[in-house]
C-alpha positions in Angstrom: 34.7 237.4 65.8 33.1 236.5 63.1 35.2 235.6 59.7 33.1 239.1 57.8 34.5 241.2 60.7 37.9 239.6 60.3 37.8 240.3 56.6 37.2 244.1 56.8 39.6 244.2 59.6 42.5 243.0 57.6 41.0 245.2 54.6 41.3 248.3 56.7 44.5 247.3 57.4 46.0 246.1 54.3 44.5 248.6 52.1 43.5 251.7 53.7 45.3 254.7 53.5 43.9 256.7 56.3 43.7 260.4 56.2 46.3 262.3 58.5 47.0 259.2 61.0 49.9 257.7 61.7 49.9 254.4 60.7 52.6 253.1 62.8 49.8 253.4 65.9 48.3 250.4 64.3 50.7 247.7 63.8 50.2 246.1 66.8 46.1 246.4 67.1 43.4 246.5 65.0 42.2 249.9 63.3 38.8 251.1 65.1 36.0 251.0 62.5 32.5 252.4 63.1 29.7 250.5 61.5 26.7 252.6 62.2 25.4 255.5 63.8 21.5 256.4 65.8 21.4 260.0 66.8 24.4 261.3 68.8 26.3 257.8 69.3 28.8 255.6 66.8 28.8 251.8 66.7 31.9 250.0 66.4 32.9 246.4 64.7 32.2 244.9 68.2 29.1 246.7 68.8 30.5 249.3 71.3 28.9 252.5 71.3 30.4 255.7 71.3 29.0 259.3 72.2 29.7 261.0 68.9 31.6 264.3 70.3 32.2 266.1 67.7 29.5 265.4 64.8 31.7 263.1 62.8 34.3 266.1 61.9 32.2 268.8 62.6 29.6 267.5 60.4 26.3 265.3 61.4 24.4 268.5 62.7 21.0 266.1 62.9 22.5 263.1 63.9 23.1 259.5 62.3 20.5 257.4 61.0 18.0 260.0 59.5 16.2 257.5 56.9 14.7 260.4 55.1 18.0 261.5 54.4 18.7 258.1 53.0 15.7 258.5 51.0 16.2 261.3 49.7 19.1 260.5 48.4 17.6 257.2 46.5 14.9 258.9 44.8 16.7 261.3 43.5 19.5 259.0 42.1 16.7 257.1 40.5 15.4 260.3 39.1 18.4 262.0 37.9 21.7 260.3 39.1 24.3 262.8 37.7 24.6 265.7 35.6 27.7 268.7 35.4 26.7 271.9 36.2 29.2 272.9 33.5 26.9 275.0 31.3 23.5 273.6 32.4 21.8 273.2 35.4 19.3 270.9 37.4 16.6 271.5 39.4 18.3 270.4 43.1 21.1 272.6 42.1 18.5 275.6 41.4 16.3 274.9 43.9 19.4 274.2 46.8 21.6 277.7 45.4 17.8 279.4 45.9 17.4 278.4 49.8 20.9 279.2 50.4 20.7 282.7 49.6 17.4 283.0 51.4 19.3 282.3 54.4 22.3 284.3 54.1 23.5 287.8 55.5 23.1 290.7 52.7 23.2 290.4 49.1 25.2 287.3 49.0 22.9 285.8 46.7 25.6 283.8 44.1 26.2 279.9 45.3 29.2 277.8 43.0 29.1 274.5 44.4 32.1 272.0 45.1 32.3 268.7 46.9 33.9 269.8 50.0 35.1 272.5 52.0 38.7 272.6 51.0 37.5 273.0 47.4 35.2 275.8 48.5 38.2 277.8 50.0 39.9 277.6 46.6 37.0 279.0 44.9 36.8 281.5 46.6 40.9 282.8 46.1 40.8 282.0 42.6 37.3 284.1 42.7 39.0 286.9 44.4 42.3 287.1 42.0 40.4 286.6 38.5 37.2 289.7 40.1 40.2 292.2 41.0 41.8 291.5 37.3 38.4 292.2 35.3 37.5 295.3 37.3 40.8 296.7 36.3 43.0 295.9 40.0 45.1 293.1 38.5 47.9 293.0 41.2 45.6 292.5 43.6 46.3 289.0 44.4 47.3 288.2 48.0 45.5 287.1 51.0 45.9 287.1 54.7 44.6 284.2 57.1 45.6 283.7 61.0 48.3 282.1 62.6 47.2 278.1 63.3 44.4 278.4 61.3 43.3 275.9 58.9 41.8 276.3 56.0 42.2 272.6 54.1 44.7 271.3 52.5 44.7 271.7 48.4 47.9 273.8 47.3 45.8 277.3 47.6 43.9 276.4 50.3 46.9 275.1 51.9 48.8 278.2 51.5 46.3 280.0 53.2 46.5 277.2 56.0 48.3 278.9 59.0 49.9 275.3 60.7 53.4 275.3 59.4 53.9 271.1 60.0 50.8 270.8 57.6 52.6 272.4 55.6 56.4 271.9 55.5 56.5 268.4 53.2 54.1 270.2 50.3 56.5 273.3 49.5 56.5 275.6 47.8 53.0 276.3 47.7 51.1 279.0 46.0 52.8 282.6 47.0 51.0 285.2 48.1 49.9 284.2 51.6 50.5 286.4 54.4 49.8 285.2 58.3 48.4 287.6 61.1 47.4 287.0 64.9 44.6 285.0 65.5 41.9 285.5 68.1 43.3 283.6 71.6 42.4 285.8 74.1 43.6 283.3 76.9 47.0 283.9 75.2 46.7 287.6 74.4 49.5 288.9 76.8 52.5 286.4 74.8 50.6 287.2 71.6 50.5 291.3 72.0 53.3 291.6 73.9 50.8 293.5 75.9 49.9 292.2 79.4 46.2 292.5 80.6 44.5 293.5 77.6 40.9 293.0 77.8 38.4 290.6 75.6 37.5 294.0 73.5 41.0 295.9 73.4 42.8 292.5 72.0 40.0 292.4 69.6 41.0 295.6 68.0 44.6 295.3 68.6 44.5 291.8 66.5 42.3 293.4 63.9 44.5 296.0 63.4 47.5 294.0 62.3 45.1 292.6 59.4 45.2 296.4 58.6 48.9 296.3 59.5 49.6 293.3 57.0 47.9 295.1 54.1 49.6 298.3 54.5 52.8 296.4 55.0 52.1 294.2 51.9 50.4 297.3 49.7 47.0 297.7 49.9 47.0 297.2 45.3 48.6 293.5 46.1 45.9 292.5 48.4 42.9 290.4 47.4 41.1 289.0 50.3 41.5 288.4 53.9 40.2 284.7 55.6 38.9 284.1 58.7 36.4 282.2 60.5 33.8 283.1 63.0 35.4 280.6 65.3 38.5 279.5 64.3 39.0 275.7 64.4 42.7 275.1 64.8 44.0 275.8 67.7 41.1 274.9 70.1 37.8 277.4 69.2 38.9 280.6 69.2 35.8 283.0 69.7 35.9 286.8 68.0 36.1 289.5 70.8 33.6 291.8 71.1 33.9 294.1 68.3 36.6 292.3 66.1 34.7 291.7 62.5 32.9 294.7 62.8 36.6 296.4 63.1 37.6 293.7 60.4 34.9 294.7 57.8 36.0 298.3 58.3 39.4 297.6 57.5 38.0 295.6 54.4 36.1 298.5 52.9 38.9 300.8 53.5 41.4 298.7 51.5 38.8 297.0 49.1 40.2 294.6 50.3 37.2 290.9 50.2 36.3 289.8 53.6 36.3 285.8 53.2 34.3 284.1 56.0 35.2 280.5 56.0 32.3 278.6 57.7 33.3 275.6 56.3 32.4 274.5 60.0 30.6 277.3 61.6 27.7 277.1 59.1 24.1 275.0 59.7 24.1 275.5 63.2 26.9 274.9 64.6 26.6 278.1 66.0 23.4 278.4 66.6 22.8 280.6 63.8 22.1 279.4 59.8 25.4 281.1 58.7 28.5 281.7 61.2 28.9 285.0 60.8 25.3 286.1 61.6 26.4 284.9 65.2 28.6 287.7 65.5 26.7 290.5 63.2 28.9 290.8 60.3 28.0 290.6 56.4 31.1 288.9 54.4 32.0 289.6 50.8 32.0 285.5 50.8 31.1 282.4 52.9 32.7 279.1 52.2 31.0 276.2 53.6 30.5 272.4 53.3 30.4 270.1 56.3 27.0 270.4 58.0 25.3 271.5 54.2 24.1 267.9 54.2 24.8 266.5 57.7 27.2 264.8 55.8 25.1 262.3 54.3 26.7 263.4 50.7 29.6 265.5 50.2 28.8 268.7 48.9 30.1 272.8 49.5 29.6 275.8 47.8 31.3 279.5 47.8 28.5 281.9 48.0 29.7 285.2 46.8 27.6 289.0 47.2 26.0 289.8 43.8 28.4 292.4 42.8 31.1 289.9 42.5 29.2 288.4 39.9 29.0 291.5 38.2 31.6 291.4 35.7 31.2 287.5 34.5 28.1 288.7 32.9 30.3 289.9 29.5 29.6 288.3 26.6 33.2 286.7 26.4 34.0 286.6 30.3 33.7 283.1 32.6 35.0 281.9 35.8 37.3 279.2 34.6 36.6 277.1 37.4 34.9 273.6 38.1 34.2 270.3 39.6 32.7 267.3 37.9 30.7 266.5 41.5 30.5 269.9 42.6 26.3 270.7 42.9 25.9 266.5 42.5 22.2 266.0 42.2 22.1 263.2 44.7 24.1 265.3 47.4 22.0 268.4 46.4 18.6 266.7 47.4 19.8 265.3 50.4 21.1 269.7 51.5 17.9 270.1 50.6 16.3 267.6 53.1 18.5 268.5 55.5 17.3 271.9 55.6 13.7 270.8 56.1 14.6 269.0 59.2 16.8 272.1 60.4 13.3 273.8 60.5 11.2 271.4 61.0 12.7 270.8 64.5 14.2 274.1 64.9 17.8 272.7 65.4 18.7 276.8 65.3 16.5 276.9 68.4 17.5 274.2 70.0 21.2 275.0 69.8 20.5 278.4 71.3 18.7 277.4 73.8 21.3 274.3 74.6 23.7 276.7 74.8 24.3 278.6 78.2 24.0 274.3 79.6 27.2 272.9 77.2 29.5 275.9 78.5 28.1 275.2 82.3 28.8 271.5 81.6 32.3 272.2 80.4 33.0 274.9 82.5 32.7 272.8 85.5 35.6 271.1 84.6 37.8 274.2 85.0 38.3 273.4 88.8 41.0 270.6 87.1 44.4 271.2 87.7 44.9 270.2 84.1 41.9 272.6 82.3 43.7 275.9 81.6 40.5 277.7 79.3 37.3 276.6 77.8 35.9 278.2 75.4 34.0 278.3 72.2 30.4 279.3 70.8 26.8 277.1 70.3 27.9 273.7 70.0 31.5 274.1 69.1 34.1 274.6 72.3 37.8 273.6 73.2 39.3 272.8 76.1 42.8 273.9 76.7 44.9 271.9 78.7 48.0 273.3 80.8 51.0 272.6 83.2 50.3 274.8 85.5 47.2 277.2 86.0 48.2 280.3 87.3 50.9 280.8 84.9 49.2 279.2 82.1 52.2 276.8 81.2 51.8 275.0 78.2 53.3 271.5 77.3 56.0 271.0 75.9 56.6 268.6 72.2 57.2 265.6 74.1 55.2 266.4 77.6 52.1 267.1 74.9 52.8 263.8 72.4 52.7 261.7 75.3 49.7 263.5 77.1 47.6 263.4 73.6 48.8 260.9 71.9 50.1 258.3 74.5 47.5 258.8 76.7 44.1 261.2 76.0 43.3 260.0 72.4 42.3 256.6 73.6 41.4 256.6 76.4 38.6 259.1 75.7 37.4 256.8 72.7 37.9 253.8 75.2 36.0 255.3 78.1 32.8 255.7 74.8 33.5 259.3 74.0 34.9 260.3 70.3 36.2 263.9 70.4 39.5 265.6 69.1 42.8 265.8 71.0 44.6 268.0 69.1 48.3 269.9 69.5 48.1 272.5 66.6 48.8 275.2 68.7 48.6 274.7 72.4 46.9 271.0 73.6 43.6 271.4 73.5 39.9 268.8 73.5 37.6 269.7 71.3 33.9 269.3 71.3 31.2 269.6 68.8 27.9 267.2 69.4 25.6 266.3 66.8 23.2 269.0 67.0 20.5 267.1 68.5 22.1 266.4 71.7 21.0 267.7 74.9 21.2 267.8 78.5 21.8 264.1 78.6 24.7 263.8 76.0 26.5 267.2 77.8 25.9 265.5 81.6 28.0 262.1 79.6 30.2 264.2 77.5 31.4 266.3 80.9 31.6 263.3 83.2 33.8 261.0 81.1 35.8 264.2 80.5 36.3 264.5 84.0 37.2 261.3 84.8 39.5 260.7 81.6 41.3 264.1 82.7 41.9 263.5 86.7 43.4 260.0 85.2 46.1 262.3 83.0 47.0 264.8 85.7 48.1 261.8 88.0 49.8 260.4 85.0 51.8 263.6 84.5 
């Protein structure tokens, strides 16, 4: 190992505070350090190649190493490196807002830029609160979200998040967040207490829990429902047929905003530009980030229906909210170049065409005794791991710790696959490769998973 490599590894060990990381895991070993990427692959500091089975973090849609995105950033930085959107505009933010609005369903025409997804969620909740105050319904401030759902780490977004372990150390959080069941049909019997429901029946049941929650809290106090098209945490829960149509009816009936949190599901992850389009529903607000620039520069957005903007046209009215780097000129320029690639290479069509093959590759793993369920949509899939396929018995906390952190996470990475082994809910492996991936990458993913999961079962 060269001296510069040693210096980098030591700097990481001595000074980096990693996100969502147990640093104890690296007391006796170096921190894995990724130095470059190309297409669907990344390379570590020692030159070893890994298939990026998570697109970085559900982000790198067009793949790594796209020179034109780097060039778009450099060109914009030379022209106008920074200017805020606080009472001023700049061309790239205006153009990007117009272009995003052209892709959104319905009349979601107003784009409020942030620097990431958590900020977009935070923005949506704040907008909902102020909107209802401006239209004469000041008590409407509460939000409803689903169990095990992840919506971000800022105080408001964390309050909406439905993962208790992520929240405990930061409580008390923002009051007014209410939880309802999620759309995990694999666990429908235990979630609902009703055996043998079809996906359609469970979808109706789960959506109706939202109506019941609104009624219990009081319709005059509930401002919004936050839901991902495919729920991330817990392992890729797609909506049962009819779920979002019923949710839309409920929100309309009680005058509650439907917020589609598409931080992961937008920009082609499901094969459509926005996730709600995959499941044929039109929300009142979309929150998005990640894939907007394919990760080449940070940006996020809250996109709101035109009617939500109307009360802010008054002479003395403003949305007293913003971020210094929201709609950053460089990030906006990269986002526009990223959308150019989407259109030129028909990435939406590519995902739609290859989705059945990706599903087939993962479904083939169902013959393994440790694989209980395979679920997802587009290029966004989860594999739930079980102790007993016939009873769907899951692992207890100690077993899950040994399985995921004690073996799977490192074993998959060592085998050349970067993905997520997660236990926010039941133990799962999540896969979300770059949108440029295809059959060759699917085969590699399937082969590595089969070998490592077979060994994991033998170790139990």
